[in-house]
DORODO-202622 format. One line per field, with one value per residue: residue number from 1; x, y, z of N, C-alpha, C in turn; residue in three letters. Coordinates in Angstrom, 2 decimals. Atoms other than C-alpha are relative to their C-alpha. Layout:
N
num = [NUM, ...] $
neast = [X, ...] $
nnorth = [Y, ...] $
nup = [Z, ...] $
caeast = [X, ...] $
canorth = [Y, ...] $
caup = [Z, ...] $
ceast = [X, ...] $
cnorth = [Y, ...] $
cup = [Z, ...] $
residuo = [ALA, ...] $
***
This chain:
224
num = [1, 2, 3, 4, 5, 6, 7, 8, 9, 10, 11, 12, 13, 14, 15, 16, 17, 18, 19, 20, 21, 22, 23, 24, 25, 26, 27, 28, 29, 30, 31, 32, 33, 34, 35, 36, 37, 38, 39, 40, 41, 42, 43, 44, 45, 46, 47, 48, 49, 50, 51, 52, 53, 54, 55, 56, 57, 58, 59, 60, 61, 62, 63, 64, 65, 66, 67, 68, 69, 70, 71, 72, 73, 74, 75, 76, 77, 78, 79, 80, 81, 82, 83, 84, 85, 86, 87, 88, 89, 90, 91, 92, 93, 94, 95, 96, 97, 98, 99, 100, 101, 102, 103, 104, 105, 106, 107, 108, 109, 110, 111, 112, 113, 114, 115, 116, 117, 118, 119, 120, 121, 122, 123, 124, 125, 126, 127, 128, 129, 130, 131, 132, 133, 134, 135, 136, 137, 138, 139, 140, 141, 142, 143, 144, 145, 146, 147, 148, 149, 150, 151, 152, 153, 154, 155, 156, 157, 158, 159, 160, 161, 162, 163, 164, 165, 166, 167, 168, 169, 170, 171, 172, 173, 174, 175, 176, 177, 178, 179, 180, 181, 182, 183, 184, 185, 186, 187, 188, 189, 190, 191, 192, 193, 194, 195, 196, 197, 198, 199, 200, 201, 202, 203, 204, 205, 206, 207, 208, 209, 210, 211, 212, 213, 214, 215, 216, 217, 218, 219, 220, 221, 222, 223, 224] $
neast = [-1.20, -0.51, -1.42, -0.77, -0.67, -1.34, -1.04, -0.86, -1.39, -0.39, 0.49, -1.18, 0.19, -0.24, 1.18, 1.04, -0.43, 0.19, 1.45, 0.46, -0.51, 0.78, 1.35, -0.01, -0.47, 1.15, 0.93, -0.57, 0.14, 1.42, 0.33, -0.62, 0.83, 1.26, -0.27, -0.21, 1.24, 1.05, -0.39, -0.71, -1.33, -1.14, -0.55, -1.12, -0.31, -1.12, -0.16, -1.04, 0.21, -1.22, -0.98, -0.44, 0.84, 0.65, 1.43, 0.28, 1.26, 0.02, 1.27, -0.30, -1.30, -0.90, -1.14, 0.46, 0.26, -1.30, -0.54, 0.78, -0.43, -1.32, 0.16, 0.62, -0.93, -1.06, 0.41, 0.18, -1.30, -0.23, 0.73, 1.34, -0.14, -0.18, 1.28, 0.89, -0.49, 0.35, 1.44, 0.21, -0.43, 0.99, 1.21, -0.31, -0.01, 1.39, 0.65, -0.46, 0.66, 1.40, 0.06, -0.19, 1.23, 1.01, -0.31, 0.37, 1.46, 0.50, -0.33, 0.92, 1.32, 0.02, 0.05, 1.35, 0.85, -0.38, -1.02, -1.39, -0.12, -0.94, -1.30, 0.17, -0.33, 1.13, 0.32, 0.70, 1.35, 0.76, 0.33, 1.04, 1.25, 0.49, 0.49, 1.28, 1.01, 0.36, 0.79, 1.31, 0.71, 0.42, 1.11, 1.19, 0.44, 0.66, 1.30, 0.89, 0.32, 0.93, 1.32, 0.54, 0.42, 1.26, 1.06, 0.30, 0.75, 1.37, 0.67, 0.25, 1.12, 1.21, 0.32, 0.51, 1.36, 0.86, 0.13, 0.92, 1.35, 0.44, 0.28, 1.26, 1.08, 0.18, 0.65, 1.42, 0.68, 0.20, 1.05, 1.27, 0.38, 0.46, 1.38, 0.91, 0.19, 1.28, 1.14, 0.02, 0.49, 1.44, 0.65, -0.06, 0.96, 1.35, 0.24, 0.75, 1.40, 0.69, 0.10, 1.05, 1.29, 0.29, 0.26, 1.33, 1.00, 0.00, 0.67, 1.43, 0.36, 0.84, 0.52, 0.98, 1.21, 0.97, 1.32, 1.00, -0.38, 0.32, -0.95, -1.31, 0.04, -0.12, -1.38, -0.86, 0.28, -0.51, -1.45, -0.24] $
nnorth = [0.84, 0.19, -0.29, 1.05, -0.37, -0.56, 0.68, -0.93, 0.08, -1.12, 0.05, 0.01, -0.93, -1.37, -0.83, 0.41, -0.40, -1.44, -0.25, 0.45, -0.94, -1.23, 0.24, 0.29, -1.21, -0.88, 0.60, -0.13, -1.41, -0.24, 0.64, -0.79, -1.19, 0.41, 0.35, -1.23, -0.75, 0.77, 0.39, -1.11, 0.52, -0.67, 0.95, -0.46, 1.08, -0.28, 1.04, -0.20, 0.85, 0.75, -0.91, -0.93, -1.18, -0.07, -0.31, -0.08, -0.56, -0.28, -0.60, -1.32, -0.42, 1.14, -0.22, 0.19, 1.42, 0.68, -0.34, 0.75, 1.39, 0.11, -0.11, 1.23, 1.13, -0.13, 0.67, 1.43, 0.66, 0.96, 1.26, -0.16, 0.08, 1.42, 0.68, -0.39, 0.65, 1.41, 0.11, -0.21, 1.21, 1.05, -0.30, 0.24, 1.45, 0.46, -0.42, 0.91, 1.30, -0.15, -0.06, 1.36, 0.76, -0.49, 0.56, 1.42, 0.11, -0.37, 1.10, 1.10, -0.40, 0.17, 1.43, 0.47, -0.48, 0.69, -0.75, 0.38, 1.40, 0.73, 0.14, 0.74, 1.42, 0.90, -0.12, -1.26, 0.13, 0.84, -0.80, -0.95, 0.75, 0.33, -1.23, -0.34, 0.96, -0.38, -1.23, 0.35, 0.70, -1.01, -0.76, 0.86, 0.15, -1.25, -0.05, 0.94, -0.62, -1.11, 0.58, 0.53, -1.13, -0.50, 0.95, -0.16, -1.25, 0.24, 0.81, -0.87, -0.87, 0.82, 0.30, -1.22, -0.20, 1.01, -0.38, -1.14, 0.52, 0.73, -0.99, -0.66, 0.97, 0.14, -1.21, 0.05, 1.05, -0.51, -1.01, 0.70, 0.64, -1.04, -0.35, 1.10, 0.19, -0.56, 0.79, 1.23, -0.35, -0.23, 1.31, 0.62, -0.69, 0.35, 1.43, 0.30, -0.38, 1.05, 1.17, -0.26, 0.13, 1.41, 0.71, -0.38, 0.68, 1.43, 0.21, 0.19, 1.39, 0.70, 1.25, 0.67, 0.40, 0.72, 0.01, -0.91, -1.40, -0.50, 0.61, -0.66, -1.33, 0.14, 0.41, -1.15, -0.90, 0.62, -0.25, -1.41] $
nup = [0.02, -1.34, -0.10, -0.63, -1.24, 0.21, -0.77, -0.72, 0.42, 0.85, 1.38, 0.86, 1.11, -0.49, 0.25, -0.95, -1.34, -0.15, -0.06, -1.32, -1.01, 0.07, -0.51, -1.43, -0.69, -0.12, -0.97, -1.33, -0.39, -0.27, -1.26, -1.06, -0.17, -0.61, -1.39, -0.78, -0.10, -0.68, -1.36, -0.63, -0.33, 0.63, 0.96, 0.84, 0.93, 0.88, 1.02, 1.02, 1.16, 0.37, 0.57, -1.04, -0.10, -1.30, -0.12, -1.42, -0.46, -1.43, -0.39, -0.56, 0.52, 0.09, -0.89, -1.37, -0.20, -0.13, -1.31, -1.00, 0.09, -0.60, -1.45, -0.48, 0.07, -1.00, -1.24, 0.29, -0.07, 1.11, -0.22, 0.56, 1.45, 0.38, -0.20, 1.10, 1.21, -0.08, 0.25, 1.42, 0.70, -0.30, 0.77, 1.41, 0.20, -0.05, 1.24, 1.07, -0.19, 0.38, 1.46, 0.50, -0.26, 0.93, 1.32, -0.01, -0.01, 1.32, 0.92, -0.28, 0.49, 1.46, 0.31, -0.28, 1.09, 1.23, 0.73, -0.26, -0.44, 0.86, -0.66, -1.26, 0.01, -0.29, -1.42, -0.21, 0.55, -0.92, -1.18, 0.39, 0.15, -1.33, -0.62, 0.62, -0.48, -1.37, 0.06, 0.52, -1.07, -0.98, 0.57, -0.03, -1.40, -0.39, 0.67, -0.71, -1.28, 0.24, 0.29, -1.25, -0.82, 0.57, -0.34, -1.42, -0.16, 0.46, -1.01, -1.15, 0.33, -0.01, -1.39, -0.62, 0.49, -0.62, -1.40, -0.06, 0.24, -1.19, -1.04, 0.34, -0.22, -1.45, -0.50, 0.41, -0.76, -1.36, 0.06, 0.22, -1.27, -0.91, 0.41, -0.28, -1.44, -0.51, 0.46, -0.81, -1.34, 0.09, 0.08, -1.33, -0.87, 0.40, -0.18, -1.25, 0.12, 0.76, -0.86, -1.01, 0.66, 0.30, -1.25, -0.46, 0.82, -0.33, -1.28, 0.24, -0.34, 0.98, -0.58, 0.87, -0.75, 0.81, -0.65, 0.51, -0.19, -1.33, -0.94, 0.25, -0.58, -1.44, -0.31, 0.12, -1.12, -1.22, -0.06, -0.22] $
caeast = [23.61, 25.00, 28.34, 31.01, 32.76, 35.91, 38.99, 41.11, 44.37, 46.30, 44.73, 47.30, 45.82, 47.03, 43.97, 41.54, 43.63, 43.49, 39.72, 39.15, 41.34, 39.40, 36.02, 36.96, 38.83, 35.75, 33.61, 35.99, 36.02, 32.23, 31.96, 34.38, 32.27, 29.04, 30.61, 31.67, 28.22, 25.95, 27.93, 29.53, 32.94, 36.30, 37.57, 40.89, 41.64, 44.92, 45.31, 48.37, 47.84, 50.25, 51.93, 52.33, 49.51, 47.94, 44.18, 42.90, 39.76, 39.40, 36.16, 37.81, 41.53, 43.99, 46.85, 44.82, 43.74, 47.36, 48.45, 45.65, 46.71, 50.30, 49.22, 47.12, 49.88, 52.34, 50.30, 50.23, 53.09, 54.69, 52.97, 49.62, 50.81, 51.94, 48.63, 46.74, 48.96, 48.40, 44.66, 44.81, 46.76, 44.27, 41.32, 43.04, 43.59, 39.96, 38.84, 40.96, 39.54, 36.02, 36.72, 37.97, 34.86, 32.66, 34.47, 33.98, 30.30, 29.74, 31.55, 29.41, 26.28, 27.20, 27.77, 24.38, 22.85, 24.55, 27.31, 30.94, 30.37, 32.75, 35.81, 34.38, 35.64, 33.41, 33.65, 32.63, 29.67, 28.61, 28.81, 26.75, 24.17, 23.94, 23.56, 20.79, 19.00, 19.17, 17.89, 15.05, 14.14, 14.04, 11.78, 9.40, 9.34, 8.49, 5.70, 4.25, 4.46, 2.68, -0.13, -0.51, -0.69, -3.41, -5.40, -5.11, -6.31, -9.35, -10.13, -9.79, -12.21, -14.73, -14.52, -15.03, -18.12, -19.53, -18.87, -20.69, -23.70, -23.84, -23.65, -26.52, -28.64, -28.03, -29.05, -32.28, -33.09, -32.60, -34.81, -37.53, -37.47, -37.90, -41.07, -42.53, -42.20, -45.17, -47.57, -46.60, -47.22, -50.72, -51.56, -50.44, -52.64, -55.75, -55.33, -56.41, -59.60, -60.50, -59.77, -62.05, -64.90, -64.49, -64.41, -67.55, -69.34, -68.25, -69.90, -73.39, -75.01, -76.46, -78.61, -80.64, -84.22, -86.69, -90.37, -93.52, -93.22, -95.00, -92.80, -89.69, -90.86, -91.27, -87.87, -86.22, -88.02, -87.04, -83.36, -83.58] $
canorth = [54.96, 53.50, 54.88, 52.36, 52.32, 54.48, 52.59, 54.32, 54.42, 56.90, 57.75, 56.93, 59.04, 62.64, 64.23, 62.21, 62.93, 66.69, 66.62, 64.63, 67.02, 70.05, 68.51, 67.24, 70.41, 72.48, 70.03, 70.14, 73.95, 73.99, 71.55, 73.64, 76.75, 74.90, 73.54, 77.02, 78.52, 75.74, 74.82, 78.19, 76.51, 78.07, 76.30, 76.72, 74.63, 74.52, 72.58, 72.26, 70.93, 68.37, 71.30, 73.21, 75.71, 76.87, 76.82, 77.89, 78.74, 80.36, 81.19, 84.11, 84.64, 82.04, 83.61, 83.74, 80.14, 79.04, 80.92, 79.34, 75.94, 76.58, 77.69, 74.57, 72.19, 73.61, 72.05, 68.63, 66.28, 63.88, 60.92, 62.31, 62.74, 59.12, 58.00, 59.99, 58.59, 55.06, 55.61, 56.94, 53.89, 51.61, 53.37, 53.21, 49.47, 48.95, 50.94, 48.78, 45.61, 46.91, 47.70, 44.16, 42.70, 44.92, 43.75, 40.10, 40.64, 42.38, 39.59, 36.99, 38.96, 39.03, 35.28, 34.67, 36.74, 34.54, 36.97, 35.97, 32.24, 31.29, 31.82, 29.81, 26.35, 23.31, 23.65, 27.30, 26.48, 23.72, 26.10, 28.67, 26.02, 24.89, 28.48, 29.10, 25.92, 26.99, 30.43, 28.92, 26.61, 29.58, 31.48, 28.52, 28.04, 31.69, 31.39, 28.34, 30.13, 33.13, 30.94, 29.20, 32.55, 33.72, 30.52, 30.94, 34.52, 33.37, 30.69, 33.26, 35.57, 32.74, 31.79, 35.39, 35.65, 32.40, 33.56, 36.82, 34.91, 32.60, 35.58, 37.28, 34.10, 33.72, 37.32, 36.90, 33.65, 35.27, 38.19, 35.76, 33.88, 37.15, 37.96, 34.51, 34.65, 37.09, 35.00, 31.87, 33.67, 34.75, 31.18, 30.03, 32.70, 31.80, 28.08, 28.11, 30.00, 27.39, 24.69, 26.40, 26.65, 23.06, 21.97, 23.99, 22.50, 19.09, 19.69, 19.53, 16.46, 14.07, 11.21, 8.71, 8.22, 5.74, 6.14, 8.20, 12.00, 12.63, 10.23, 11.90, 15.35, 14.13, 12.54, 15.78, 17.88, 15.39, 15.81, 19.60] $
caup = [59.57, 62.80, 63.84, 64.70, 68.03, 68.12, 69.20, 71.83, 69.91, 67.82, 64.47, 61.81, 59.02, 59.45, 57.88, 59.98, 63.06, 62.45, 61.83, 64.99, 66.99, 65.77, 66.55, 69.99, 70.89, 70.19, 72.13, 75.10, 75.14, 74.98, 77.86, 79.93, 79.33, 80.22, 83.42, 84.54, 83.85, 85.08, 88.19, 88.96, 88.90, 88.19, 85.08, 83.34, 80.25, 78.31, 75.03, 72.79, 69.30, 67.77, 66.03, 69.30, 68.89, 72.16, 72.85, 76.24, 78.15, 81.57, 83.33, 85.16, 84.55, 83.34, 85.32, 88.53, 88.07, 87.58, 90.70, 92.66, 91.41, 92.49, 95.97, 96.29, 95.22, 97.77, 100.58, 98.92, 99.76, 97.24, 98.87, 97.87, 94.30, 94.19, 95.61, 93.00, 90.26, 91.49, 91.54, 88.01, 86.86, 88.61, 86.98, 83.61, 84.02, 85.00, 81.98, 79.69, 81.25, 80.80, 77.15, 76.62, 78.24, 76.10, 72.96, 73.97, 74.70, 71.38, 69.53, 71.31, 70.47, 66.77, 66.83, 68.45, 65.67, 63.09, 62.12, 61.77, 62.30, 59.49, 61.68, 64.60, 65.45, 65.94, 69.72, 69.60, 67.37, 69.77, 72.73, 70.85, 69.98, 73.61, 74.78, 72.27, 73.36, 77.01, 76.13, 74.11, 77.00, 79.37, 77.00, 76.71, 80.48, 80.99, 78.43, 80.24, 83.58, 82.10, 80.74, 84.12, 85.87, 83.47, 84.10, 87.86, 87.55, 85.56, 88.18, 90.93, 89.15, 88.67, 92.35, 93.40, 91.17, 92.56, 96.11, 95.41, 94.02, 97.06, 99.40, 97.56, 97.64, 101.37, 101.97, 99.97, 101.76, 105.16, 104.13, 102.94, 106.29, 108.18, 106.16, 106.83, 110.64, 111.34, 109.25, 111.21, 114.50, 113.35, 112.46, 115.90, 117.58, 115.60, 116.17, 119.91, 119.01, 116.45, 118.98, 121.54, 119.05, 118.05, 121.70, 122.53, 119.61, 120.72, 124.14, 122.53, 123.93, 121.46, 122.48, 120.49, 121.77, 120.41, 121.26, 120.73, 120.42, 123.72, 125.58, 123.98, 125.13, 128.70, 128.59, 127.45, 130.07, 132.76, 131.84, 131.80] $
ceast = [0.58, 1.50, 0.71, 0.68, 1.42, 0.99, 0.92, 1.47, 0.28, -0.50, 1.20, -0.12, 0.09, -1.22, -1.12, 0.37, -0.23, -1.49, -0.56, 0.44, -0.84, -1.39, 0.01, 0.53, -1.16, -1.01, 0.49, -0.11, -1.45, -0.41, 0.60, -0.82, -1.32, 0.19, 0.16, -1.30, -1.03, 0.33, 0.74, 1.39, 1.07, 0.73, 1.11, 0.47, 1.12, 0.17, 1.11, -0.25, 1.27, 1.09, 0.45, -0.84, -0.81, -1.48, -0.31, -1.38, 0.11, -1.30, 0.20, 1.27, 0.93, 1.16, -0.40, -0.27, 1.29, 0.62, -0.74, 0.40, 1.36, -0.09, -0.58, 0.99, 1.15, -0.33, -0.22, 1.37, 0.15, -0.74, -1.40, 0.02, 0.13, -1.30, -0.97, 0.42, -0.33, -1.49, -0.32, 0.39, -1.00, -1.28, 0.22, -0.02, -1.42, -0.76, 0.40, -0.66, -1.46, -0.16, 0.16, -1.27, -1.11, 0.22, -0.40, -1.51, -0.60, 0.30, -0.94, -1.41, -0.10, -0.07, -1.39, -0.98, 0.35, 1.04, 1.39, 0.18, 1.01, 1.34, -0.08, 0.38, -1.24, -0.41, -0.75, -1.43, -0.88, -0.40, -1.09, -1.35, -0.59, -0.56, -1.35, -1.11, -0.43, -0.86, -1.41, -0.84, -0.50, -1.19, -1.29, -0.53, -0.71, -1.38, -1.00, -0.42, -1.02, -1.40, -0.64, -0.49, -1.32, -1.16, -0.40, -0.78, -1.45, -0.78, -0.33, -1.21, -1.31, -0.43, -0.56, -1.44, -0.98, -0.24, -0.98, -1.45, -0.54, -0.33, -1.33, -1.19, -0.27, -0.71, -1.49, -0.78, -0.27, -1.12, -1.38, -0.48, -0.53, -1.44, -0.98, -0.30, -1.28, -1.22, -0.12, -0.54, -1.51, -0.75, -0.02, -0.99, -1.42, -0.34, -0.69, -1.46, -0.78, -0.18, -1.09, -1.37, -0.35, -0.32, -1.38, -1.08, -0.06, -0.70, -1.51, -0.34, -0.92, -0.43, -1.07, -1.16, -1.00, -1.31, -0.93, 0.42, -0.28, 0.98, 1.36, 0.02, 0.13, 1.40, 0.95, -0.22, 0.51, 1.50, 0.31, -0.22] $
cnorth = [-0.07, 0.23, -1.15, 0.51, 0.46, -0.72, 1.03, -0.27, 1.14, -0.20, 0.15, 1.01, 1.43, 0.89, -0.32, 0.41, 1.48, 0.36, -0.39, 0.95, 1.27, -0.19, -0.18, 1.19, 0.96, -0.54, 0.15, 1.45, 0.33, -0.59, 0.77, 1.25, -0.34, -0.34, 1.24, 0.76, -0.74, -0.26, 1.10, -0.43, 0.83, -1.02, 0.67, -1.18, 0.45, -1.18, 0.42, -0.99, -0.80, 0.89, 1.07, 1.24, -0.07, 0.36, -0.01, 0.60, 0.20, 0.71, 1.38, 0.55, -1.20, 0.15, -0.20, -1.47, -0.78, 0.29, -0.74, -1.46, -0.19, 0.08, -1.29, -1.17, 0.12, -0.77, -1.50, -0.64, -0.99, -1.32, 0.06, -0.07, -1.45, -0.76, 0.32, -0.68, -1.49, -0.22, 0.18, -1.23, -1.13, 0.22, -0.25, -1.49, -0.56, 0.39, -0.90, -1.37, 0.06, 0.06, -1.39, -0.83, 0.43, -0.56, -1.47, -0.17, 0.35, -1.08, -1.18, 0.32, -0.18, -1.47, -0.57, 0.44, -0.62, 0.71, -0.50, -1.42, -0.78, -0.24, -0.79, -1.45, -0.83, 0.13, 1.28, -0.06, -0.86, 0.77, 1.01, -0.69, -0.35, 1.23, 0.41, -0.94, 0.33, 1.26, -0.28, -0.73, 0.98, 0.80, -0.82, -0.16, 1.25, 0.11, -0.90, 0.60, 1.13, -0.53, -0.55, 1.13, 0.57, -0.93, 0.12, 1.29, -0.17, -0.83, 0.85, 0.90, -0.77, -0.32, 1.23, 0.29, -0.98, 0.33, 1.16, -0.46, -0.73, 0.95, 0.70, -0.93, -0.18, 1.21, 0.01, -1.05, 0.44, 1.03, -0.65, -0.66, 1.03, 0.41, -1.10, -0.15, 0.64, -0.80, -1.29, 0.28, 0.22, -1.31, -0.68, 0.64, -0.40, -1.45, -0.31, 0.37, -1.06, -1.23, 0.18, -0.16, -1.46, -0.76, 0.34, -0.69, -1.48, -0.28, -0.19, -1.47, -0.56, -1.32, -0.57, -0.49, -0.61, -0.03, 1.00, 1.42, 0.51, -0.53, 0.64, 1.36, -0.07, -0.38, 1.17, 0.96, -0.57, 0.23, 1.43, 0.36] $
cup = [1.41, 0.01, 0.71, 1.26, -0.29, 0.89, 0.63, -0.34, -1.00, -1.43, -0.93, -1.14, 0.52, -0.18, 0.98, 1.41, 0.24, 0.11, 1.36, 1.10, 0.02, 0.61, 1.51, 0.81, 0.22, 1.01, 1.42, 0.50, 0.34, 1.34, 1.18, 0.28, 0.70, 1.47, 0.86, 0.20, 0.84, 1.46, 0.76, 0.47, -0.71, -0.86, -0.79, -0.85, -0.94, -0.95, -0.95, -1.13, -0.30, -0.60, 1.01, 0.14, 1.29, -0.17, 1.50, 0.25, 1.50, 0.32, 0.62, -0.61, 0.01, 0.99, 1.47, 0.31, 0.16, 1.36, 1.11, 0.00, 0.67, 1.53, 0.57, 0.02, 0.99, 1.27, -0.21, -0.03, -1.15, 0.16, -0.59, -1.51, -0.45, 0.16, -1.13, -1.29, -0.01, -0.25, -1.48, -0.81, 0.21, -0.81, -1.49, -0.30, 0.01, -1.28, -1.17, 0.13, -0.40, -1.52, -0.61, 0.20, -0.96, -1.41, -0.08, -0.04, -1.36, -1.03, 0.22, -0.49, -1.51, -0.39, 0.25, -1.08, -1.34, -0.83, 0.39, 0.49, -0.82, 0.67, 1.30, -0.19, 0.31, 1.47, 0.30, -0.52, 0.92, 1.26, -0.31, -0.14, 1.36, 0.71, -0.58, 0.46, 1.43, 0.02, -0.49, 1.05, 1.06, -0.50, 0.03, 1.41, 0.48, -0.64, 0.70, 1.34, -0.17, -0.28, 1.27, 0.90, -0.51, 0.35, 1.47, 0.27, -0.43, 1.02, 1.23, -0.25, 0.04, 1.43, 0.72, -0.45, 0.65, 1.48, 0.16, -0.22, 1.23, 1.14, -0.24, 0.23, 1.49, 0.59, -0.36, 0.78, 1.43, 0.04, -0.17, 1.29, 0.99, -0.34, 0.36, 1.49, 0.54, -0.42, 0.81, 1.39, -0.01, -0.08, 1.36, 0.96, -0.32, 0.28, 1.32, -0.10, -0.75, 0.86, 1.04, -0.61, -0.26, 1.27, 0.54, -0.81, 0.31, 1.31, -0.17, 0.20, -1.06, 0.60, -0.95, 0.88, -0.95, 0.77, -0.64, 0.25, 1.38, 1.02, -0.13, 0.62, 1.49, 0.40, -0.04, 1.16, 1.29, 0.15, 0.27, 1.46] $
residuo = [MET, VAL, ARG, GLY, LYS, THR, GLN, MET, LYS, ARG, ILE, GLU, ASN, ALA, THR, SER, ARG, GLN, VAL, THR, PHE, SER, LYS, ARG, ARG, ASN, GLY, LEU, LEU, LYS, LYS, ALA, PHE, GLU, LEU, SER, VAL, LEU, CYS, ASP, ALA, GLU, VAL, ALA, LEU, ILE, ILE, PHE, SER, PRO, ARG, GLY, LYS, LEU, TYR, GLU, PHE, ALA, SER, SER, SER, MET, GLN, GLU, SER, ILE, GLU, ARG, TYR, ARG, ARG, HIS, THR, LYS, HIS, VAL, ASN, PRO, THR, THR, PHE, ARG, SER, VAL, GLU, GLN, ASN, MET, GLN, HIS, LEU, LYS, GLN, GLU, ALA, GLU, ASN, MET, MET, LYS, LYS, ILE, ASP, LEU, LEU, GLU, ALA, ALA, LYS, ARG, LYS, PHE, LEU, GLY, GLU, GLY, LEU, GLY, ALA, CYS, SER, ILE, GLU, GLU, LEU, GLN, ARG, ILE, GLU, GLN, GLN, LEU, GLU, ARG, SER, LEU, SER, ASN, VAL, ARG, ALA, ARG, LYS, VAL, PHE, LYS, GLU, GLN, ILE, GLU, GLN, LEU, LYS, GLU, LYS, GLU, LYS, ALA, LEU, LEU, ASP, GLU, ASN, ALA, LYS, LEU, THR, GLU, ASN, ALA, ARG, LEU, SER, GLU, LYS, HIS, ASP, ILE, HIS, LEU, GLN, PRO, ALA, THR, LYS, ASN, GLN, ASN, VAL, ASN, GLN, PRO, GLN, CYS, ASN, ALA, GLU, SER, SER, SER, SER, SER, ASP, VAL, GLU, THR, GLU, LEU, PHE, ILE, GLY, LEU, PRO, ASP, THR, ARG, ALA, ARG, HIS, ILE, SER, HIS, HIS, VAL] $
***
């Protein structure tokens, strides 16, 4: 069960007021003890109940703490007291303003959730409707932006994969060209030898001779 927010005003019911006093008194005494132990601070707490009953706590000695307080206040001029009082009033006013703002925000939240709309005027309902429409538009815009970001991330990943493939293909192609270069050089070295053989074979003299065998033999010997 969710506890409701406690309003900072006097509790009218006497029984509830006494129960609240007992609970918060014990809590305050406990906090004072914890502060003195955890922080090694000198703490002196005095509480008077609505009926005038005294409750106190002192980490060392109540009388010594009171004397120390008196010695300290002797060196403080009235101007400082007024300044402290003004600061307290200012802080109190700020706290009240903050409580009012919190109440307004909680009331607006309940209205946005569809609670307590019966007491709203037409203008208030229109303002609530416009606010809800703006909020819905913002949510849709954020959803679209998120989808676009996801698409861009997917495109980026695809481009990176394609780039990696192209880099690998280029590396393999370069490696293949390096292996082919020695074979090309060997072909270029063997080619002059073939050309020399073909040129030597082309130097063989051929001549057509028509006549008797004896005459052909004399012709050949004459040339030699």
